[in-house]
N, C-alpha and C positions, 0 to 999 in steps of 0.2 A: 536585766531585761525589762523593758516596759511593754505591756500588752494593752492595746487599745482597740476597741471595736471600730470597724469601718461603718460610718453612718453616711448615707447618701439620701437626702430628702427625695421623696417621690417627685418625678419629673426632672430631676437634676442628674448630671453626669458626675462620675468620679473626677475630682479635680485633675487637670492635666499633669501636674508634677507628680502626684501620687500614682496616677495611671502609668506614667513612665517608670516609676520605681517598681510597681507591681508587674509590669510587662518584663522588666529586666529580671525580676525574681523568677517568674515562670520560665523565661527563656534560659536562665542560667542552668537549670536542671534538664538539659537536653536528654539525658538517659531516661529519666522518668517520663518525660513528655513522649519519647518514642515508645515506651512501654504502654503508656495509658491510651494513646490515640485520642486524647482530648482535643488536640489541635490538628488541623490537616497536615501541617508541615512543622515538625519539631525544630527545624533549623530556621524557621521564619515565623515566629510568633509575633503578632502585631497588636498594637494597643487596642484597636477596635475589636479584636477577637477576645482579648482579656476583659474589656468593658462589657461585651455581650455576655460572657460567661459569668461575670460578677453580677450583672443585672438579673440574669436568670436565677442565680443563687439567692439574691436578696429579695426576689419576688415572693419567696416563701417566708412568711412571718416567723416561722420556727428556726430559720437559718440565721447564724451569726458568723460574720467574717471578722477574725481577730488578727491584728497586725502586731508583729513582734519587732521591737527596735532595740538595738544595743549601740551605744556610742553614737546615737543620732541617726543611724542608718537602718533601713529595713533589712532584717536578717531572716525573717520567716513570716509565715501566716498559717492560720488554721481556719477551716470552715467547719462549723458545727451545726448539728441538727438536734433541736431540743426534743422532737418527737418524730419517730420513724413513721413512714406512711403505713406500715403494717400495724394494725391495732393490737395484734398479739405481742408486739415487741415493746416492752415497757421502758427500754433504756434510751438515753440520748446517744447520738453518734458523732464521731469525728469523721467528717466526710473527706477532709484533705488536710494534710500537714506538710508544708513545704519549708525547707530550710535552704538558705543560700549555700551552694556547694563550697563557696570560698570560706565559710566559717564552720563547715562540718567538722566533727570530731573535737569540738570545743565545748560540748554540752548544751548548745542552743536548742537542739531538737528535744532533748530530755527536759529542759526547763520549760519549753513551750508546751510539751505534752502535759507536764505536771501543772502548769498554770491553767490549762483547759480543764484538767481533772478537778482542780481546786474550785473553779467556777461552777462546775456541775455539783460538786460536793456542797458548796455554799448554797446552792439552789435546792438542796435536799435530795438530790439524785443518789441512788445507791450503787450504780454501776454505769459503765460506758462501753459502747461497742464501736467497732470500725471494721472495714473490709480492706484486705490487702490483695492486690492482683496476684494471682498464682505465679505469674512470670516475674515477680519482684522479690526474690529471696532476701535481698538486703533489707527491704522494708519489713519483711516478716521477722528477721533477726532483730531489728531495732525494737519492734513492738513487743516481742516476747521478752527481750531484755528489760523492757519497761514494766513487765508484770502481766501482760495480756496473754490470754490462753485461747487457742483455736477451739471454737465450739461448733463450727459448721463449715461446709464448703458449698457454695452456690454462686450462680451468676449475679453480677450486679444488676440493679434495676434499670439503669439508664442504657447501657450499651451491651448488656448480657455477656460481659467478660467473666471468665472463671476467677473466683475469689475465695479466699479463706476469710471467714468471719471470726473476729476475735472479741473477747469480752474481758473486762477487768472490774472486779468489785471495788467500790469506793468506800473504804472504811473511814470513819470519822477518826481523826487523830486523837490520841490519848492526851488529856490535859497535861500530864507530866512529861510528855515527849518533847 
């Protein structure tokens, strides 16, 4: 898996071919889109909606959009936040992790999550957090299997949806490991 940051210079748009790939990735997970309510119609996600969502994410300098590719195709993406808006929260966050349903159960999600954790670990961060929608038990099972533990229940900041907040310590690997 190759992980690359999405970089879009200020005043520029996501290149059309990449926007097409990203729209297909968002639209492929209809079940998640229906649960999240991030798009008005989970059966009709349009490139301009994805572009607007990414533009909003990238407006925050602490946000990074990471694209995962395998065999030359986009298989997933992660959106991370280096600093949470709550000053009492010291940890970075994974705001979104999407994996193409066509490659689920092949380890892509675990590899993508591990790569995000490695980036935070390399930056000297000691833990990472994320929120899982309470109506998404499959995501909760995935994250707990990856070593995350539920530490709180509260609504998300954007849409006030009920969520479980999870946290995972990022231990430095032993040199002999």
